[in-house]
N, C-alpha and C positions, 0 to 999 in steps of 0.2 A: 706533680704533673711535669711532663716533658713535651715541649713543643705544643703546649696547649691541650695535650691529651692526658687522660687518666692512666696511671700506671696499672698494667694488667699483670696478674700472676701467671707465670708460665708453669708448665708441668715440672720443670726442674725446681722452681720455688716450692711447689707443693711437696715434692719429695724431700726437700731440705727441711721444711716444717714438720713433715711426718717423722723424720729421723730424730729431730730435736724433741718431738713429743715422746718418742720411744725412750730417749735419755731421761726425760722428766719422769717417766713411769718406773725407772730403775732406782734402787736405793741410793741415797736416802730420799724417800718419796715425800716425807713430811717436812723436809727442810725447805722452808719458804724462800730463803735467800737463794738457794740453788735454782728453784723454779723461776724466780724473777730474773736471775742472771741469764738462764737459758732463753727466757722470753726476750730479754734485751739483745742477746746474740742473734736470735732469729730476726727480730725487727731491724736491727742494724744491717744484717746481711741483705735484707730486702731493700733497704734504703741506701745501700752503698753506692749505687749508680747515681742517685741524686746528689750525694755528697761529692762525687767526682765531677759532676756537671757544675755544681755550685762553686767548687774550689778546684779549677782545672790544674793549678800548679801544685797545690798542697794537699789535694784531696786524698791521694794515695798514702801520704805520710799519716794523715789523720785516721784513715781506715786501719792501717797497721797498728798505730798506737792504741786506738780504741779496743781493737781485738786483743792486744797484749794485756791491756788493763782488765778487760772482762774475763779473760782466761785466768789471769792471776787471782782475781777475786773469787772465781768459781772454785779454784782449788782450795781456798780457805774455808769453804762450806761443804766439802764433799768427802771429808775423811778426818778421822781422829788425828792422824799425823798427815798434814797436808801434802808434804813432799812425796808421800807414798800413795796419794789418792789415785784411784783407778781412772780418774778423769784427766790425768796429765796429758793424754793425746790431744786435748783441746788446744794446746800450744801449736799444733800443726796448722791450725786455722790462720793465725797471723803469719806464720812462716811461709805457708803456701801463697797467701795474699801478697807478701813482699816479693816472692819469686815471680808472680804474675805481672807485677807493676814495675819492677826495677831491673837493673842490670846485675851481673854477677857480684860486683863489689858491694853494692847497696844491699843485695839479697843476703850476703854473708853478714853484713853489719846488723841488719834487722833480726836475722836468726840468732846472732850473738846477744842482742838485746832481749829477745824472747827467752833465751836460755838463762840469762842472768835473772830475769823476772821469775822463772821457774825455780832457780837456785836460791832465791831470796827466802824460801821456806826452809832452807837448810839450817839457817842460824837458829830459829826457835827449836828445831828438832834436836840440835846439838846441846841445847840446854837440858834435855831430859835423857837423851840417848847418846850412845857412842857410835861413831861412824866406823863401821867395820870395812874390811877389804872387799867383801862381797857387796856392801852398800856402795862403795866407791865405783866398783865395776858396773853396777846397775845404773847408777846416776850417769856415768860417762857414756854408757850404751844408749840411754835415752837421749842425751844431748847430741851424740854423734848422729843418731837417726834423724834428729831435727835438721842437721846440716845436709845429710844425704838426701832427704826428701826435698829440701830447698833447692839443691843443685840440680836434681833430676827434673823437677818442675820448671826451673828457670831455663835449663837447656832446651827443654821442649818449647817453652814460650818463645825463646830467642830464635830458634829454628823456624817456628811458625811465623814470627815477624819477618824474618829474612825471605821466607817463601812469599809472604804477602807483598813485600817490597819488590820482589822479582816479578810477581804477577802484575803489579802496578806499572812497573817499568815496561814490561812486555805489552801491557794494554796501551800505555802511552805511545810506545813505538809503533804498534799496529795502527793506532788512531792517526799518528803523524804520517805513516806510510799511506794510509787511506786518503788523507787530505792531499798528499802529494800526488797520489794516483789520480784523484778526481781533478786536481789542478792540471795534471799532464793531459788527461782526457779532454778537458775543456779547452786547453791550449791547442791540442791537435785538431779539435773540431773548429776552433777559431781560425787556425792556420789554413785549414781547408777552405773555409768560407772566404778568408781574405785572398787566397790564391785565385779562387774562381772569380771573386769580385775584382781583383786586380786585372785579370785578363779581360773581363768584360769592360771595366772602366777604361783601360788603355784603348781598346778598339772603339768604344763608343766616343771617347773624348776626341780621338783623331777624326772620326767621321763628323762630329759636330763642329770641330774647330774650323774646318774649311768654309762651310756656309756661314758661320758666324763672322769670319773675315769679310765675306762679301757683304753681309748685312751691315757690318760696321762701316765699311767704306762707302756704301750707298747712303747710309744715314748721315755720314759726315758731309758728303757732297750736297745732300738735300738741305742740311742745316745751313751750309754756306750760301746756297743759291736762293733759299726762301727766307733768309733772315730779314731782309728789308721788305720784300714784296708781300709775303704772306706770313705774318708773325705767328698765327695759330698753327699753321702747317710746320713752321720752323720749330715751334715748341714741341709738337708731337714728334718730329724727327729727333729732337734732343732726347726725348724720353726713350725712343728706340736705341739711340746711341748709348745712353747711360745703362739701360738694361742689358744691351749687348756686351758692354764692358764688364758688367757684373757676371753674366753667363761665361764670358771668356775667362775671368778670374776663377770661377768655379771649375771650369774645365782644366785650367792650369793646376788647380789643387788636386783634381782627380789624377792627373798625369804624375804629379809629385808622389802621390800615394801608390800608384801602380808601377811606376818606372823603377827598375832595379837600381839600387844605389851603387855608385862608383866612388868609393871613398878615396880622398886624397889625404892619407894619414901622414901627420907630422906633429912634432911637439907643439903644444898650444898652452899658453899661459892662462890658467883657469880664472884668476881674478880679472885680468884684462878682458877675457871673453865675456864674463858676466857684466862687467861695466859697460861694454859696448852694447850688449843686449838691452840693458836698462836704459841707456841713452836713446836707443832706437825707439823703444816703447814710449819714453817720455816725450820724444819729438812727435810721435804720432798722436799722443793725447796730452798736450801741454797744460791744459786747464784742469786735468783730473786732480782732485784734492787728496793725493796719496803721498804719504811719507814713507821713504825707503830707508830701511836699516840694513847695512852691510856688516856681516860678521864672518870675515875670512880668516882662517887659521894661518899662522905664520909658516913659511917654508913649505907651501903646498907644492907637490911635484907637478911637472908639466903633464898635461893630458896627451895621449897619443891618439889623435882624433882628426877628423875632417873639420877644419875651423868653421867653414861656412855653414855646414849642416848642424854642427853643435850650437852655433849662434841661433839658428832657426829653432832649435829645441827650446832655448830659454826665452827667445822673443815670444814664442807661442804661449809658454807658461806665464810669463810676465803680463802678456796681453790679457790672458784669461783672468789673472788676479786683478788687474786694473778694472776690467769690465765687471767683475764680481763686486767690486767696491764702488762702482761708478755712481756718482750722485751724492751718496752719503759720506764719501771719503773713507779713509782708513789707513792701515799700516801694512806695508809689504816688507817682510823680513827675508833676507837672502843669506843663508849660512853655507859656508864651504869648509870642509874638513877632510883630513886623510881618512881613508877607509880601505877595505879590501873585500873582494867578492870571490869566495871559494879559492883563496890563495892568490888571486890577481890583485895587486895593489892599484889604487886609484884615488879619485876624489869623489866624495859624496856631497851633493848640493841639495839643500832643502829650500823650497819656495813656499812660504806660508803667508797667506793674506788674512785679513780680518773680516772677510765677507761672511755670507750665510752658510758656506760649506756646500758639500755635495749631498744631494738627497739620498737617503738610505736605499731607495729602490734602484738607483742608478750606479751604485758603487761597484757592483760586479761587472757592469757593462761599460764603464767609463772610457776604456781604451778601445772599445769596438767602434767601427765606422758608423756614421749616421746616428750616434748617440750624443745628444747635446741638451744642456739645461737652458740654453738661450732660445728665445722665441724665434729669432731669425738665424740661428746657427745651423750649419750643415752637419756638424759632428765629425769633421775630418781632422781637426787640429791636433787633438791628443792621439789619434790613430797614427798620424804622420810622425809625431814626436816619439811614440812607442816604436815605430818602425826604425827610425834613425837610431834610437838607443839600442835596439836589437842588433842593428848592423854593426854597432861599435862593441858588441858583446858586453853591454852594460845592463842595468836594470832600472826600472822606474816603477814606483808604487805610490799608492795613495796612503799616506801615513796616518792621517787624522782619523778619529772615530766619528760615527754619526752624531750630528748635532754640534760638532766643532767646526771652526773655520778650516778651509781646505789647506792641506800641507802635502806637497808632492816631494818625494825624495828620489833624486836621480844619481845613479852611480855611473861614472865613466872611467875606464881604465887609464892608467898612466904608463903602462908597459905595452909592448907589442902583443896583441891578443891572438896572434897566430898559434895554432895548436890548442886553442881553448874552445873549439867548436862544440865539443861534446858537453862541456860544462854549461855553456849558454845560460848563465844565471838570470838573464832578463826574463826567460820564459817562466821561471818559478815565482818571480817577485812581482810581475807586472800588474797583477790584479789587486795588489794592495790588501 
């Protein structure tokens, strides 16, 4: 049985058994040993696939050896002088089997072994008969045909294997090209949505900010004047003020997302940048039970980046990691190492937490705006991070698999990215 299913005879197997039956009906018909050996050959041929599955490394060797042994025994029961038996072509069976399973060198070796097995009947023949010149020529002709048949079959098999490999490589290339095309189409659609959203956000944010400023100022005045005289009204005014501040912060994030970036590019020390971001997040959440592990490779090249914006990248990522582990505690591992993206050298930073990870249904949309796993999240943090990384001609991707804790890998260049517009590696990697 194979894969839990019964072995089914094919029409080729039926023909194989039919031809063996025809050999069994040829003289010597009453030779029981001959019939048993032919039966063994037929059964082994049918079970050969099972042998190969059971012994994947040695199965081919066993198949050739068994067929050489059966062919040798068959010759001993099919002629008065075995080496002159009309059944000598049975040795083509192990020879062709070797040619199908092995390379040229191994095929020649197994053909030589089969030839020696056939020639083993020469010794008893020489005890009674003299080897004539014609006999030598006949014997050499038969053996040479063994080798010729082996090489012809082996050449065909090798060419077939090369074609199969070429087709597999072509299939893999087409599959990869299809994946890249789908990613590019999705990225183009996402860029169009983001462009429209950016324009809408910028206009809307500016329109909202002015009345928010008026509401905030009024709420502050009310709070001050009513603080002693009317505590309840003062408390309500405080609610207005706090919610106004929250709305103002949200509008500011919209503007950050929509506003075109003006990068102040200069050399930036990557470890120092990461340490400052870690300190900022630690100061914001001093009581969070999080252990930070830093793994910075020695001799990292300086980033060619906008220091303030790049610090915002890692502050957002570290904040998300802290919040993912909030309450239960955990470990935040920050790794920095040399890397390159399409020939552009730089630094790759991995941010891995020990939290619950990113839900599978959100992985493809994690960098889109308004996608968040937090109950009170707006879903702009990673979108802003991805935008800043894109502006630096870097890449960001979610490296971890579903069910694992989240691990983001950010690549930022260490050289001047001018002239790298067409490569834009961040577009292909961002979706992780």
